[in-house]
N, C-alpha and C positions, 0 to 999 in steps of 0.2 A: 686164687687170683681171678679177678674179673676181667674178662676179655670181650671186646665187641663181638656181637653175634656172628658177623662175617666180615672180617677186615680184608676185603678184596683189593689187591693193589698191583695187578698185572701191569707190566710196562709194554704189553703187546701193542704193536702198531698195525692198524688196519689199512692196507694199501690196495689201490685198484678197485675197479667196479663201482666207483662213486662219481656221479656227474658233478662237475664243478660249475657253479653259477658265478658269473662275473657280476659283482655287486659293488655298490658304492660303499667305501669304508667309512665307518662312523668313529673309528677309534683314534683318538689323539691324546697326547699327554694332558692330564688334568690335575688340578690341585686335589689334595686329600679331601675326601668327603666324609663327614661325620656319620657314624652309624647310629641308626635309630635305637632308642632304649630297648633293652632286652625284654622279651616276653615269651611265654611258652609257644613253641611251634605248633602250627595246625596243618594237618595234611592238605586241607583245602587251599593253602597258600603255596604248596609245592608247585614249582614250574620246572620241568625237566630241562628246558632250553635256557633257563636263566637262573643258575644256582647262586651266583654271587656277581656283583658288579665289578667291572674292571677297575673303576676308580677306588674301590675298597681293596680289592685283591692285591693290586700293584702299588699300594700306598704304604710306605714304611715309616711314616712320621707320626703315627697315631699313638704310639706307646713308647715309653723308655724302659730301660732294663729294670728300673725300680718298679715301674707299673707292672711289668711282667712278673716280677717277684711277688708283688702284692697280690696279683691275680692268682698265682700258684698257691700262695699261702691261704687264700680264701677258699680254695677248692679242697683243701686237705688240712685238717687241723693237726694230725699227728700220724706218724708212720709206725708200722709194726716193728717190734724189736728185732734187730738183726737185718733190717732192710733199709735201703736208701731210696727215699721217694724223690720225685722230680724236683720238688721245692727245695730239697736239701742237696741235690746232686751238683757235682762240679768235676772238672777234669782239665788237664792241660790241652792246649790246642797248638797246631802248627801253622806255618805259613801256607796260604793258598794264593796262587798267582791270579792277577787280574786278567779278565778276558771280556769279550763282548757281552757276557751274561751276568757277571758279578764283578765287583770292584776289588776282589781279593780279600785275604784275611791275614791279620798279623798275629804271629804266634804269641802265646801267653802260657806262663807256667801253671796258672790256675784261673779258671773262670767258672762261674756258676752257670747252671742251665739257663737261668733268666738272661745272663749276659750273652751267652752263646746265641740264644734265640734273637735277642735284640741286635747283636752285631751282624748276624747272618741276614736278618730282615733288611738292614740298612745297606749291606753290601750287595745283595741280590734284588733289592726292590720288591720284596714280598712282605705283606702285612704281618706284623707280629701275631695278630689274632688268628690269621690263617695258619701259621705254623703251630700255634697252640692247639687249634682244632685238629690239625692233621696228626699231631702227637697223640691226641685222645682217640680219634677215630681209627688210627692204625694199631695202637698198642695200649690204649687206656692209661698212658703214662701220667696224665695230669691228675687223675683221681685215684689211681691204684696205690694202696697203702702197703703193698708187699711185691713190688715189681722184681722181675728176674733179670739177670744179665742178658738173656735173650731179648727181652723187650727193649733194652737200651741199644743192643747191637743192631736191631732192626727197627729203630724208633719210628722212622717215617715210612718204612716199607720201601725205601728207595733201593733199586737194584734187587728187589725181592719178588720175582715173578710168582704167580700162583702155582706154577707147575715145576719149579726148580728151586734149589737153595739160593740164599742171598749172595750177591757179589762181595767177596772179601774186601775188595778195594774201597767199598763204600760202607763197610761195617763200622759200628761204633756211633755213639750219640752225636758227636761233633760232625763227623762225615755225613751221617744220615741227614741231619738238619741242613748242612751246607749244600750237599749235592741234590737234595730234594728241592730246596729253594731255587738252586741254579737250574734244575730240570724244567721248572715252570717257565723260566725265561727262555730256555731252549725252545719250548713249545711256542711261546709268544713270538719270538723272533724268526721262527722257521715254520709258519703256519701251514704251508703247503707240503711240508714233509711228513705230515701225519694224517692218519685216516679220518679223524674227527676234526671238522673245521667249522669256524664261526660263519654266520650269515648264509647258512644253507641247511638243507634237510639231511639228516644223517640217520642211518639204520643202526641202532644200538641194541646189543644183547641184553636180555634180562639177567642172564646167569652164564657162567662159563660153559654150561651145557647148551649147545645150539638147539637142542630139542625143546628148550623153553621158549624159543622164539625171540623176536626183536620188536622194537618200537621205533617208529619214525619220529625223530625229534628235530625240530628246528633249533639249532644252537645259536643263540643270539650274539654271544660275545666270546672273546678269547679266553677269559678266565674260566668260563664254563667249559669251553672246548678243552682247556688244559686239564681240568678235573676229570673229564671223560677219557682223555688219553692216559692219564695217571691211573685211573680206576675205570676200566672200560665197560661199565654196566650201569643200567638205570633200574630203579626199583619198580617192581610190578605192583598191581593194586593190593595184593595181599600184604606187601611190606608197608605200603602207605596206610592201609586200613588199621594196622597195628604199629603206629609210628614209633612207639617206644619199646617195641618188642619184636617178636619173630613173625615172619609171614608164612610162606610155604616152601616147598622144595625147589621152586624156581625163583625165589626171592634173592636179591642182593641188597647190601645195606651201606656200602662205602659212601656213595655220593648222597644218599638219603641222610646218613648219620652226619656227614660234614655239614649239610645245610641245617639239620635239626640242632646240632651242637652250637653252630655259629649263632643261630637265631636265639636259642635259649641263653647263651652266654653274653652275646654282644648286641643282639637286636637284629633287625631286618638287614640281610646282606645285600639287598638290591635297592637301586634307586632308578627311577624312570625319567627319562627326558624325552621331549617331543622331537621326533624325526625332523631334521632340518627342512625337508621338503613339505612338512605339514605345518611349520611354524606360522607362516602367513595366514593359512586357512584357520588355524586354531585361534590366532589373535583376532581375526575378523569375526569369529564367533564368540568373542568375549573372554578368551583365555581360560584360566583355571576357574574363574567365577562365572563363565558363560555356559552355554547350552551343552558343551562337550565335557566340561569338568577337567580334572587333571589326568595325565596319563597313568594307567594302572598296569601297563605292560610294555615290553620293548617292541620296536618296529620289526616286522618280519618281511623278508623279501620272498616273492614267489616268481618263478619264471613262467608260470602257466598263463595262458590266455593273454599274451602280449606283455607280460611282466608288470610287476607292481609291488607296492608295499602296503602293509596295513598295521595299525597300532590300536590297542584297546585303551579307552578312556573310561572315566567314571560312568558316563551316561551312554556309552556305545563304542563303536569301532569306526575309525576313519580309514578310508581306503584311497589309494592313489595309484593310477595305472596309466600306461601309454594310451590305451584305447578308451578308457572310461573317465579320465580326469580324476578329480578329488571329490569324494562324497562321504557323508557321515551316515551310518546306520545306527539308529538308537537302540538302546537295550529294551526292546519290546518284542512283540510276536514276529515282526518282520525279521529281526536279527536271528531269532530262534529258527524261523523257517529257512532263512538263508544258510545257516549252519547245518540244518538238517539236510539240505540239498547238497552240501559239500563245500560251501563258501566259494571264494574266488577261483579255486582250482577246479571247480565243477563245471558242468556244461553251462551254468548260468553266467559264468565269467564275473567280471568286476562290476560294481555299481556304477552307473553312468548318469545318475540323477539323484536329487535329494528327495526325501520323503515328502509326499503331498497328501494332505488330508482334506476331505470334503465334508459334506453334511453327515450327521449321524455317526461320528467317529469312524468313518470309512476312509482308510488311508491306502496309499500305494507307493512303491518305490521301484524305479526302473533299473535293470541290469543289462549287460551287453546282449544276452540272449533270452531274457525272460523278464517278467514283472511279478512282484509279490503284491497282492492286494489283501486288505483286511476288513473284517466287520466285527462288531462287538459280539455278535451271536455265533459267528462261524469261524472266527480266528483268521489266521494267515494262510494263504494258498498261493502257489506259484502258477503263473500262466506262461506257457511255453509256445515257441515257434509261431506257426500260422495263426493259432488262436490268439496269441499275444499281439500280433500285428493287427488283426481284426479288432481286437479289444481296444487297442490304442487309437486306431483310426475312428472308432465309434465314440470316442470321448472319454475313455478310461472309467474311473470309478464313478464319476458323476455323469457318464454318458448313457448310451442306449442300453448297455448291458448291466452296469453296476459292478459291484465287487464279486470276485469268485467265491463260491460257497463250498467248494470241495477241490481236491486234487484232480488233475486231468487223468483220464483213463484211456488206454489204448485197447480198443475192442476189436477182436478178430473174428467173432462169430458173424454169421450172415453172409451176404453176397460179397462184401469187401470190407477191409479194415478201416477204422476211423479213430481219430482222437476226439474225445467228448469231455466237456466240462460244464458244470452248472454255475450259472451266475444269478444275480438277484432278479433278473428279468427274463431268464430263459436258459435254454440249453444250447451251448455253442458246439458246433460239429465241424471238424475238418476231415474231409474224405477225398476220394478221387474226383468228386464233383465240385470241390471248392469248399470254402468256409462260409457257413450259414448259421444263423440263429433260429432256433425253434422257440418262439416266445411262449411263456407260460399262458395257459388258457385252455379253452375247449379243444382246440386242434391238438395242442401238445398232449393233453390228457388222452385223447383218442390214440395218438401215435404211441405214447408210452404204454398204454394198456395193451396195445397189440404186440408189444415187445420192442418198440423203438426201431433203431436202425438195424438191429440184429434180427428183425422179423422180416416177413415178406414185403413190408412197406418200404424198407430200406432207408437210406440216408437222404437228407434234403438235397435237392439239386438246384434250388434257386431260393432267393430271399422271400420271406413272408411279407405279404403286402395286403393292403386293404383299400377299399373304395366305399362309396355310399351303398353299394350292393352287398358288401360283405368282405370276407378275407379269404386268401388262398395261399397255399404253399405246396409246391410239387416235391415229391420224393421219388426215389429211383423205382419204386414198385407201384406207386399210385399217387394221386393228387388229393389233398384234403382242402375242402372249402367249408366255410361256415357263414351263417347269417344269424342275425338276432332273432328272427322269427322261426327259422327252420332248423337251427342247430348245425352240427358238423356232419358232413357226409363225404364218403370216399368216391373217387372216380378211378376206376381201375380197368385193367385189360385193354381191349381195343377202344373202349370209350374214351380213354385218355387221349390217344392220338387223334381220334375223330373230334373230340371236344377242342383240342388245340388247333386242329385244322380249321375249325369254325370260329377261330378267334379267341378260344379259351375264356378266361375269366372276364376279359374286357368286352366280349361280344356275346358269347353263349351264356356267360354269367355263372354264378356259383350253383352247385347242385342243391336242390331242395329236398331230394329224397335219396335213399340208397338205390343202387341198381336193382331192378326187379327182373327175376328170371321167369320167363313165360314158357310153360311146358307145351309140348306139341298138342295141338288141337285142330279144329277145322281149318284154322288159318295158318297153322304151322308154329314152330317154336321161335324164340328170340329173347331179346332183352330190351328193357326200357329204363330210362332214368329222367326224372324231371329236373330241368334247369330253369334259371330265371327267364331264359329266352323261349322256353317251350319244352316239349317232350321229345327226347332223342330216342329213336327206336332203331334196333338192329334186328333184321330178319334175314332170310335167305337171299334177299335181293339187295341187301346193303343197309347203309345207315341213312336215315332221313329224320329231319327235325319237323315236328308239328308245332308251329308257334302258337302261343296262347292267343286266344281270341274267339269269336263266335264259331268259327269252323272247328277249332280244337274242342270247344265246349260241346258241340254237337257230336263230334267223333267220340269224345270221352263218355258222354251221356249214353251213347249206344253201346258202350262196352269197350271202347278203344280198339286195340289190336285184336282182342278176343271177341269183339262184337260183330255186328253186321257189316261194318266197313272194312275190317281187317287191318293189316299192316299198311303203313304208307309205302308207296312205290315210287314216289317222286318228291322232289323238294317243292315247297310252296313257292309259286311264281306269281308275279303281278304284271298286269298290263294296264292300258288306259281305262279299261272297263272294270277292273277290280283285281282280285287275287284268287288263286285256287290251288288245290292240291289233290293228287290222285292217290287212291288207296286200292287195295286188292279188289274190292267189290264196288268201286264207284269213285266219285270225286265230289268235292265240296268246294263251292266258290262263294265269294262275298264281294259286295261293292257298296260304296257309300250311297249310291243312288237306288240300286235294285235290291239290296239286302242279301240275305243268305239263301242259297239254293243248292240242291243236291242234284247230282247226275249219276244215273245208275244204268244197269243193263247194257244193251248194245250201244246206246248212245254214249255211255261212260267209256266203254272200250274204244269206240271210234274217236271220242274227244281226246282221250289220253294218247292213243297211238298216232293220232293225226297232228299232234303238236300242242294239245292242251291250251294253256293260256296264251302262248305265243301265236298259235294259229287261229283259235276260235274265240278266245277271251272268256270272260266270266259269264256264267248263266244269268240271264235276266229274268227268268221265271222258272217255275217248276215244270217238270215234264207233263205234257198234256196228251191224252189219248183221244183219237178221233176215229169213229167207225166208218167214216165216208170212204167210198171207193176201196173197200176191202179192209179198211182199218189201218191204223198206224200211230206212231208217236212223234211228237214234235217238241222241240225246245229251242228257245231263242238264246243267243249268246252275243257277246260284244261285237263280233265280226260277222254274224250271220245266223242261219237256222240249220239245225240238224233234224232230219226226218228219217223215220225208219218204218218200213212196212214189215209185216210178219214174214219170217223166213228170208228176209232180204238184208243186205248190208246198208247201214245208214248212209245217207247222202247229205253233204253239206252244200248249202246254197248261200253265197255271200250276199250281204246287203247290196242292192243295186236296182236297176229298172225292172229286170225280170221278176225279182222277188216282190217289188212294190206292186207291179201290175197283177201278179198272181194273187197276192193278198187282196188287191182291190176287187177282183172278181170272185173272191170266196175261197181262195187257197185250195186245200185238198177237196173241198166240197164242189169245185167246178168240174166241168166235163174233162179238164186236163188231168185231174187226179193228182197223185203224189209224184214228186220228182223221182226219177229212176236213175239219173246219171248226173255227174258233176258238170258244172258249166265249163264250156270251152270257149275262150276268148282270143281273138286275133285282131289287131289293129283297131281296137275300140269297138268291135262287134262281138257279141257273145251268143252262143246257142246252148240250150239245155233240154235234155230229153225228159218228158213226163210220161205218165202211164198211157195217155191217149193222144199225145201230140208232142209238138216241138215248140219251144218258145225261142224267138230270135229278137235281139236288140241291135240297133246300129249305133254309129258314133253320135248321132243326133239325139239319142235317147228314146227313139221310137221302138215299141215292142209289138211283135205280131205273134199270134198263136196259130198254128195250123194242125189239122188232124193228120194222123198217120194214114 
């Protein structure tokens, strides 16, 4: 005798532990629906949540008793000697009372199996085809040519649990068919009394052994829910991969075989209609002949992310939710990526916009918490969180970033974690410093070569920007600048803060060289770096900028900080007479009228300590030595003259009547000699000590010299 591989027919009811979703009911009484022509079943068409449509399962007007008999005859030409096959079977029947599930049954002294099947189908509102398939999947009665009394006694498996004998009160062919059909109406009219329910997700065992695990199945309709209550297992991959044979030790076959037999014998047991909430949208998009095509699956309700429905069509899936509205996701890489991320129940949530395509087959679609973008070369990738907000604000696929080229990555190495994702025009980073783009180019190359944000350079802390001078982007560990002539250079350490203090990129300009470390020498150790505004130097006395110009050129030509002038010890300062800057071993000044001059020795020390440009002004000539009156040095400045005798401190004499008259009579060459003290002025009158006398001026400008 041929028996189905595993005719599992437990009546177990799973109760408790299941979350009930309150959903809109789709189920109304409908006219009988014609079944599609029969064809061999394919495992790829199996849908665990939609085994058979309600309009087919609960329709009892599709066949007559004669049709049933003809079908039985077609499935078995002859029976073995001594056995009664189903096509030849008959028995007496008794009265069954009417109730809310069936219209009852009138007793008969003799009825064929075909008549019993048809009468029960009409009394209980269950399709004759369903009853025929159940008889085959439970006991192989339709095709068995030597059935046993036991097969007739348990024909439908009704009241026959997997772990106990059959209930005697339902034994026998007539009772089996009647009470099995009635039981399906019990399930339909009391849907909340059983563990498996339509329009929600259900956890269904693969096998009576719980060790085989479960599958989460969204049961679309009541007929499918009833089949699972009747036979509470779903086939695993092994059972589906061998659709007409055995799977593995965890396989079950009852519901698989029901669907397979119905499909093989009567055609597709399913029919798909558009969810009422999607009808207007579907019609607006051209209906069955439009961009969406016809539905290919049933609507599914999800409670996640604000609740919603989705339904597959020929060309994609339509989604409708409270928070995202209605949107269609086409059968392309965007839908594949969306499903890879987990669909509407994932962190992405529901779609809240239609697919948008720009130039070069670059498309995107927005979801509640993310966006998927695509390129022909790199496929579809999801953009999340702050990266997504930045990307959208920058113009999306056709904006400043373009499409995503890879999945985002959460990087934890380095000084702090960050989200990173590559786009067509750069690397977008979200870290504790904000969300910033590192555009592809020389600076990004340098940053990436160093190890990117996980290196000492760190993550970007501000946006990349450019001017006519070049481009700049600060990072947590350094700043990168670039120019077309000098390339990319790093500003790091204390130089970053000093550079920023001096106005950064907008004032000090981009770096033109890398930072140079100067080893200890005659002038001491330190660091220098060239910027577009000049040479920034750091020594033991601090940071000072040597601006480009004649003075800097002279300083650099003499060896810069390592040469005769040494490190700068002051900032370049300007006055009416010109500009100047002090160094370790002197000063250099320049003016448009008097040109470039140097100050060194004691005069330089006096000039610098006495106030430099603010007190003395720029040098108007080079230092001059005179041998008169014991010798000395003299130099003119914007505000006066510095003189110095050997072994004496320099003396400053401001421009005025005393200096004029002193020069008129021959300066240091006169009997007065060199100034030996600073001028002392009160109420317009001044006195000044010289080597051999005193000079006095009054408020009228008269000057008198007197010997000591």
